[in-house]
Backbone bond lengths (Angstrom), bond angles and torsions (degrees), N, CA, C in turn:
res aa  C-N    CA-C-N  psi(-1)  N-CA   C-N-CA  omega(-1)  CA-C   N-CA-C  phi
1 X - - - 1.377 - - 1.653 107.38 -
2 X 1.250 112.81 139.94 1.510 119.22 179.11 1.464 107.83 -119.97
3 X 1.352 113.20 135.73 1.440 116.83 -180.00 1.507 109.76 -128.46
4 X 1.444 112.56 138.14 1.541 115.52 179.17 1.516 110.78 -94.68
5 X 1.406 107.61 162.39 1.525 109.31 -176.16 1.446 108.79 -67.98
6 X 1.390 122.85 -37.41 1.507 119.25 178.43 1.518 110.19 -59.95
7 X 1.277 120.46 -34.02 1.342 120.74 -177.37 1.437 112.00 -71.28
8 X 1.286 118.42 -37.04 1.542 123.32 172.47 1.447 112.91 -59.77
9 X 1.434 117.73 -39.10 1.454 122.53 -179.85 1.543 113.58 -63.55
10 X 1.493 105.47 -37.52 1.466 111.00 174.66 1.503 116.37 -64.25
11 X 1.368 115.02 -42.96 1.420 126.59 173.27 1.480 113.94 -48.21
12 X 1.382 110.14 -58.63 1.470 121.69 178.42 1.457 113.54 -51.82
13 X 1.481 117.56 -45.45 1.320 122.13 -175.74 1.572 110.13 -63.90
14 X 1.344 113.45 -40.56 1.471 121.68 -177.04 1.458 108.01 -71.14
15 X 1.297 118.67 -38.35 1.526 119.56 177.03 1.492 110.70 -64.07
16 X 1.289 116.77 -40.12 1.380 122.36 -176.33 1.598 108.53 -70.65
17 X 1.272 120.12 -37.39 1.468 124.48 168.20 1.527 114.31 -58.79
18 X 1.358 112.60 -45.81 1.378 113.27 176.97 1.550 120.32 -64.94
19 X 1.310 114.44 -40.71 1.558 120.86 168.38 1.463 116.59 -54.17
20 X 1.351 114.37 -43.63 1.525 116.18 -179.93 1.539 112.38 -70.49
21 X 1.259 114.45 -36.59 1.469 125.44 178.07 1.492 109.85 -66.98
22 X 1.410 119.00 -37.93 1.430 121.28 174.14 1.441 115.24 -70.45
23 X 1.294 113.06 -34.06 1.470 115.98 -179.74 1.491 113.48 -67.81
24 X 1.328 110.47 -42.78 1.575 117.42 -176.39 1.506 109.31 -82.56
25 X 1.315 116.75 -42.92 1.495 121.34 -173.97 1.507 115.46 38.70
26 X 1.357 117.94 44.94 1.342 122.65 176.97 1.660 109.75 -98.60
27 X 1.333 121.97 175.02 1.285 122.29 -173.18 1.588 109.69 -71.67
28 X 1.331 119.60 -25.24 1.423 117.58 177.19 1.500 112.99 -71.02
29 X 1.316 112.64 -46.83 1.539 114.29 -178.04 1.563 111.62 -69.04
30 X 1.303 112.29 -33.70 1.507 115.55 172.29 1.583 113.54 -54.15
31 X 1.378 111.06 -52.21 1.367 117.19 -178.14 1.549 112.51 -62.47
32 X 1.405 115.67 -41.94 1.464 122.51 178.74 1.544 111.73 -55.25
33 X 1.449 110.81 -54.77 1.440 114.29 -169.66 1.551 110.42 -79.96
34 X 1.223 122.77 -27.21 1.365 127.48 -176.91 1.564 105.75 -73.41
35 X 1.348 113.72 -42.48 1.589 122.67 179.86 1.425 106.29 -64.58
36 X 1.404 115.85 -44.88 1.425 122.58 179.31 1.573 112.61 -53.27
37 X 1.344 108.90 -48.32 1.497 118.15 -177.32 1.618 108.80 -62.98
38 X 1.328 117.94 -49.18 1.316 122.68 178.53 1.593 116.15 -54.68
39 X 1.335 109.71 -45.43 1.533 124.11 179.82 1.568 106.92 -63.32
40 X 1.307 120.25 -44.01 1.485 123.93 -179.25 1.531 111.40 -69.37
41 X 1.427 113.12 -41.23 1.476 113.62 172.92 1.505 118.52 -59.69
42 X 1.413 109.89 -45.55 1.484 117.48 169.86 1.577 115.57 -52.14
43 X 1.405 114.95 -44.99 1.253 118.76 -176.31 1.625 114.63 -70.58
44 X 1.283 113.07 -28.79 1.389 122.27 173.37 1.580 112.58 -65.13
45 X 1.319 118.31 -39.77 1.368 122.48 172.12 1.565 113.27 -63.98
46 X 1.403 115.63 -42.02 1.457 113.90 179.23 1.530 107.64 -71.10
47 X 1.258 123.00 -40.05 1.459 124.34 -178.55 1.526 106.27 -61.65
48 X 1.286 121.29 -38.41 1.386 120.05 -170.68 1.765 106.02 -72.68
49 X 1.257 110.69 -31.36 1.531 114.96 174.99 1.632 112.23 -75.78
50 X 1.287 112.52 -40.31 1.479 113.57 -176.52 1.502 118.92 -86.10
51 X 1.282 114.97 -19.03 1.562 117.64 -177.56 1.472 111.75 -89.58
52 X 1.355 116.79 174.09 1.434 121.03 172.98 1.632 108.52 -130.16
53 X 1.240 110.95 172.99 1.414 117.75 170.32 1.532 110.70 65.39
54 X 1.423 110.38 -143.86 1.444 118.99 -176.79 1.582 111.30 -60.87
55 X 1.402 115.80 -36.51 1.436 117.13 179.89 1.561 113.49 -61.71
56 X 1.272 117.95 -37.16 1.515 124.11 176.34 1.568 105.94 -65.78
57 X 1.322 119.08 -45.78 1.450 115.38 -178.12 1.442 108.13 -65.93
58 X 1.375 130.97 -44.67 1.467 131.57 -179.36 1.625 105.56 -56.50
59 X 1.198 116.16 -54.67 1.457 118.05 -169.63 1.582 112.68 -71.37
60 X 1.444 115.02 -28.49 1.447 115.07 169.18 1.455 111.04 -68.04
61 X 1.346 123.45 -42.55 1.433 122.20 170.69 1.481 117.57 -54.90
62 X 1.340 109.34 -45.72 1.494 115.04 178.57 1.431 113.42 -57.67
63 X 1.398 116.75 -52.56 1.520 124.74 171.28 1.473 117.94 -44.46
64 X 1.242 114.38 -58.11 1.453 122.25 176.78 1.448 118.73 -56.90
65 X 1.199 113.02 -48.27 1.512 117.83 -179.98 1.492 112.12 -68.03
66 X 1.434 116.41 -49.21 1.443 113.72 -176.40 1.476 114.87 -75.23
67 X 1.282 119.98 -27.51 1.532 120.78 171.25 1.511 109.66 -65.73
68 X 1.427 118.67 -47.56 1.397 119.02 -176.80 1.483 109.51 -59.41
69 X 1.380 123.36 -37.89 1.376 120.97 -176.96 1.460 111.26 -68.82
70 X 1.535 117.51 -45.60 1.332 119.92 -178.23 1.456 111.54 -58.22
71 X 1.336 122.16 -28.75 1.433 126.38 -174.87 1.633 107.42 -74.29
72 X 1.336 110.57 -49.87 1.482 116.38 171.56 1.469 117.30 -55.64
73 X 1.395 117.37 -43.32 1.370 116.23 -178.70 1.517 118.57 -76.12
74 X 1.329 113.36 -9.50 1.554 119.13 176.43 1.552 108.27 -107.92
75 X 1.408 122.22 20.36 1.389 121.02 170.36 1.515 102.71 -90.22
76 X 1.351 113.66 138.92 1.514 119.93 178.64 1.628 110.64 -51.30
77 X 1.378 115.59 141.13 1.478 112.67 174.53 1.409 114.72 -98.73
78 X 1.331 120.89 -153.84 1.423 117.41 -176.48 1.604 116.95 -68.76
79 X 1.284 111.69 -21.91 1.490 113.03 170.67 1.517 114.70 -104.43
80 X 1.367 116.12 28.94 1.424 122.56 175.78 1.556 112.88 51.43
81 X 1.469 111.37 36.43 1.388 110.17 176.35 1.593 108.44 -106.53
82 X 1.356 113.40 147.59 1.424 120.20 178.55 1.580 107.29 -137.45
83 X 1.408 110.45 131.16 1.294 132.73 -4.19 1.470 121.31 -63.11
84 X 1.246 127.87 171.47 1.428 127.97 -172.50 1.502 109.22 -67.30
85 X 1.396 114.81 127.26 1.436 120.68 173.98 1.535 114.59 -109.63
86 X 1.419 108.80 -23.12 1.518 119.87 -166.57 1.437 117.79 -121.00
87 X 1.393 117.24 18.13 1.456 121.75 -170.37 1.580 108.34 -81.25
88 X 1.274 120.98 160.70 1.378 131.12 175.08 1.515 113.59 -74.30
89 X 1.235 117.65 -15.98 1.568 119.95 -172.90 1.504 104.41 -69.73
90 X 1.351 112.11 151.28 1.346 119.01 -172.82 1.548 113.50 -70.90
91 X 1.278 123.84 -25.63 1.458 128.90 -179.42 1.586 103.37 -69.40
92 X 1.267 117.50 -45.43 1.539 116.26 179.73 1.442 112.06 -66.32
93 X 1.327 122.76 -42.27 1.317 130.82 177.41 1.596 111.55 -61.75
94 X 1.273 117.89 -36.02 1.528 123.18 179.06 1.648 102.89 -72.27
95 X 1.376 117.18 -41.98 1.415 114.27 178.62 1.438 116.41 -62.98
96 X 1.454 115.54 -36.37 1.461 117.87 173.58 1.398 115.47 -58.16
97 X 1.381 119.21 -43.08 1.446 126.81 176.01 1.503 113.79 -60.00
98 X 1.413 107.58 -43.78 1.549 113.39 177.33 1.533 111.37 -63.91
99 X 1.283 113.48 -42.65 1.558 114.59 172.61 1.472 115.54 -54.21
100 X 1.351 110.62 -48.40 1.532 117.69 -176.86 1.594 111.85 -60.92
101 X 1.400 112.94 -31.40 1.434 119.10 -174.33 1.540 108.13 -85.58
102 X 1.431 122.23 -50.50 1.326 129.05 179.99 1.604 118.94 -62.41
103 X 1.337 105.85 -42.39 1.513 114.63 176.37 1.580 109.38 -121.60
104 X 1.383 116.58 76.24 1.415 122.06 -173.10 1.543 108.12 -70.22
105 X 1.244 125.84 -12.57 1.464 120.99 -179.76 1.543 113.48 -77.60
106 X 1.316 113.40 -15.73 1.552 119.43 171.94 1.350 108.80 -134.96
107 X 1.431 120.11 129.55 1.484 120.29 -172.34 1.484 111.58 -144.28
108 X 1.265 115.13 162.43 1.490 119.31 176.48 1.580 106.37 -85.95
109 X 1.360 109.71 137.30 1.440 119.89 174.25 1.458 108.19 -143.68
110 X 1.393 120.72 125.98 1.416 120.29 -177.33 1.536 114.08 48.46
111 X 1.295 120.42 42.37 1.382 127.10 175.75 1.480 115.58 70.04
112 X 1.364 119.44 13.17 1.410 129.19 176.24 1.441 115.37 -120.42
113 X 1.393 114.19 147.62 1.540 118.58 -177.21 1.555 99.73 -86.01
114 X 1.217 111.42 124.67 1.611 116.71 -179.78 1.595 105.86 -125.98
115 X 1.386 114.97 155.15 1.344 126.92 171.63 1.468 116.16 -80.77
116 X 1.304 119.79 142.86 1.498 122.14 172.50 1.510 111.13 -108.06
117 X 1.206 121.67 128.44 1.436 123.12 178.79 1.527 110.00 -64.04
118 X 1.462 112.49 136.63 1.400 116.62 170.58 1.545 117.16 78.41
119 X 1.384 115.01 16.26 1.497 118.61 -178.10 1.474 109.49 -103.14
120 X 1.336 114.94 -152.52 1.422 119.43 -177.78 1.549 114.15 -67.64
121 X 1.300 118.10 -34.73 1.454 121.19 177.87 1.538 110.29 -79.83
122 X 1.204 118.70 139.72 1.437 126.60 170.86 1.434 115.33 -146.68
123 X 1.369 120.04 141.02 1.308 123.24 -176.65 1.568 108.30 -93.40
124 X 1.290 116.78 7.82 1.430 118.67 -178.28 1.597 108.58 -132.12
125 X 1.212 118.86 139.19 1.469 121.47 178.70 1.519 116.60 -85.69
126 X 1.282 118.96 -21.38 1.386 127.67 176.88 1.442 117.68 -139.84
127 X 1.367 120.25 142.74 1.537 116.68 -176.44 1.550 105.76 -62.97
128 X 1.423 109.92 150.17 1.336 123.18 178.79 1.580 113.91 -101.57
129 X 1.268 121.93 145.33 1.344 125.00 178.92 1.645 110.01 -72.74
130 X 1.254 118.07 168.88 1.380 114.24 179.41 1.459 125.02 -59.64
131 X 1.258 117.07 -37.55 1.468 126.32 169.18 1.352 116.50 -52.00
132 X 1.375 111.75 -54.39 1.431 122.76 173.58 1.529 112.78 -59.90
133 X 1.307 120.98 -35.76 1.511 116.67 -177.67 1.702 102.02 -74.02
134 X 1.427 119.06 -38.60 1.455 113.66 177.84 1.605 112.82 -58.48
135 X 1.305 110.35 -42.59 1.489 112.05 178.47 1.551 117.64 -63.11
136 X 1.347 112.03 -35.15 1.479 120.57 171.87 1.534 109.96 -60.40
137 X 1.291 115.02 -47.93 1.434 119.54 -176.45 1.728 111.30 -63.03
138 X 1.250 109.49 -37.14 1.482 116.26 -175.81 1.475 105.63 -66.59
139 X 1.436 116.60 -42.64 1.411 122.30 179.46 1.519 113.51 -59.13
140 X 1.450 115.19 -35.86 1.495 118.72 -175.39 1.431 103.04 -76.54
141 X 1.389 123.64 -35.44 1.495 121.68 -176.12 1.505 109.92 -67.80
142 X 1.360 120.04 -35.01 1.465 125.99 -178.70 1.514 107.47 -65.09
143 X 1.475 117.70 108.99 1.438 123.28 177.14 1.467 115.38 -51.38
144 X 1.379 123.28 -28.03 1.431 126.25 177.11 1.504 113.14 -59.94
145 X 1.441 115.62 -28.18 1.459 120.84 -170.12 1.567 108.81 -101.89
146 X 1.462 115.71 6.09 1.385 115.62 173.39 1.457 119.21 -61.29
147 X 1.286 126.11 131.88 1.376 121.00 175.19 1.562 114.93 -75.10
148 X 1.274 114.01 153.14 1.424 120.62 -177.26 1.552 109.87 -69.58
149 X 1.292 115.08 -27.71 1.516 117.71 -178.45 1.677 104.70 -100.31
150 X 1.266 112.87 144.05 1.497 120.26 177.15 1.450 116.62 -67.68
151 X 1.353 115.68 -15.38 1.523 119.43 -174.40 1.438 105.50 -136.78
152 X 1.382 119.05 144.80 1.540 121.17 -179.22 1.523 109.69 -57.84
153 X 1.282 112.64 142.27 1.594 121.70 -176.81 1.558 98.92 -69.30
154 X 1.342 121.24 -42.80 1.547 120.74 -163.88 1.529 101.82 -129.73
155 X 1.338 113.63 140.17 1.394 118.13 173.16 1.551 106.97 -133.61
156 X 1.334 115.13 169.39 1.449 119.61 176.26 1.449 112.89 -105.77
157 X 1.399 111.22 117.97 1.540 116.33 177.07 1.407 108.43 -93.49
158 X 1.397 118.69 128.60 1.430 123.55 173.70 1.547 106.55 -96.17
159 X 1.295 112.68 116.34 1.448 118.53 -177.60 1.659 106.81 -138.28
160 X 1.254 118.75 123.43 1.432 118.65 177.52 1.642 112.42 61.42
161 X 1.431 114.51 28.73 1.473 114.20 -176.85 1.431 117.95 77.23
162 X 1.467 116.71 5.40 1.367 122.87 175.14 1.592 112.35 -117.10
163 X 1.285 116.85 144.82 1.502 123.95 -173.34 1.569 100.55 -98.63
164 X 1.202 119.91 131.29 1.466 122.31 172.34 1.581 110.21 -128.80
165 X 1.278 121.70 145.35 1.415 123.57 172.08 1.416 111.69 -72.26
166 X 1.294 115.66 129.49 1.472 119.55 -177.60 1.504 112.24 -134.14
167 X 1.273 117.72 139.56 1.338 120.34 171.39 1.506 110.05 -93.17
168 X 1.494 121.82 118.11 1.385 118.78 -162.12 1.563 111.21 -71.74
169 X 1.287 118.34 -23.45 1.427 121.04 -176.71 1.568 106.61 -78.39
170 X 1.363 118.24 -44.35 1.396 121.33 174.48 1.564 108.76 -60.17
171 X 1.115 120.47 -38.67 1.596 130.63 175.01 1.501 106.14 -46.50
172 X 1.460 108.19 -65.51 1.402 119.73 -172.29 1.619 113.59 -59.41
173 X 1.459 109.52 -38.32 1.494 114.26 -179.94 1.439 113.07 -65.78
174 X 1.370 114.15 -31.88 1.524 117.45 178.56 1.470 108.79 -70.90
175 X 1.385 115.38 -38.46 1.515 115.98 179.01 1.474 114.19 -60.95
176 X 1.352 113.04 -44.75 1.422 117.36 -177.53 1.551 114.82 -67.77
177 X 1.383 116.37 -36.91 1.460 123.38 177.89 1.521 111.61 -64.60
178 X 1.396 120.12 -38.90 1.348 126.12 173.41 1.498 110.88 -66.16
179 X 1.374 117.17 -43.15 1.359 115.60 -177.96 1.544 117.96 -72.25
180 X 1.365 115.62 -30.06 1.421 125.93 174.53 1.549 104.34 -66.52
181 X 1.197 117.84 -44.41 1.434 121.67 178.66 1.543 119.06 -60.14
182 X 1.413 106.25 -32.73 1.555 114.40 175.46 1.566 108.92 -72.39
183 X 1.407 112.14 -39.96 1.424 117.73 -178.57 1.561 107.70 -63.13
184 X 1.269 119.42 -43.09 1.482 120.15 -177.61 1.482 110.95 -65.23
185 X 1.382 125.05 -32.10 1.387 124.20 172.13 1.384 113.84 -69.43
186 X 1.402 117.85 -38.18 1.464 122.16 176.81 1.500 110.22 -66.41
187 X 1.264 126.32 -40.09 1.414 125.82 -175.78 1.636 108.72 -75.58
188 X 1.360 110.80 -31.71 1.519 114.00 173.01 1.451 112.06 -64.64
189 X 1.319 117.95 -43.97 1.454 118.05 179.25 1.523 113.35 -66.41
190 X 1.353 120.31 -38.15 1.474 127.06 173.06 1.562 106.70 -60.85
191 X 1.251 115.66 -48.86 1.519 119.14 -175.22 1.429 110.49 -69.57
192 X 1.179 122.80 -33.80 1.519 122.96 168.96 1.469 115.42 -56.56
193 X 1.247 113.31 -51.04 1.547 119.58 -179.57 1.668 109.28 -74.57
194 X 1.182 117.22 -30.61 1.533 121.62 170.72 1.465 109.36 -56.57
195 X 1.473 115.57 -52.66 1.419 123.99 -177.89 1.609 112.21 -57.83
196 X 1.432 108.97 -39.67 1.533 109.26 -179.28 1.501 109.95 -67.72
197 X 1.340 115.13 -37.27 1.505 117.80 -179.83 1.451 114.19 -63.10
198 X 1.352 115.65 -34.32 1.397 119.82 175.92 1.592 115.28 -73.19
199 X 1.267 110.72 -42.39 1.467 118.87 170.11 1.600 120.47 -54.64
200 X 1.377 108.07 -39.63 1.368 113.84 174.07 1.515 117.87 -81.92
């Protein structure tokens, strides 16, 4: 396989955008990165049709590999979640580990998204005094006050000194979609060079 300097610059730029998007995992970065991925995949199809020689081979391999991965990544997993959160494939498992590492306040345990106490996520905006904490515990113990959902619908995300209301499941879904999109671009790039190797 032969790589050009301009190609490496593009790869570095895409990796940088992917890392920023995974760290933020908000709706804006999910939209930007997923749209960028779809645009790049569509461009690869057009280039595979319009180019000739080695360029056609590369973009054909890129298109086939990236599209195949995106299709697999958006098949429902065991929990009927899309994109895949819970699949046995190594890419999904690496994304789960990455999520646990980057966003340590919320983590995967036994294929479920769980809260970690004292992390980035918090259901309170300000610390409570001891009496208020006792009252809060008594409310939790009372079955009449138990929520219908096993996990709070909204949490506070502290980012850059600001607290934002966050749905943890949507936060995780955005992370996984960005991660799977990055994997699709990676496999497309490898698939393109593999196709060139076979063609030569």
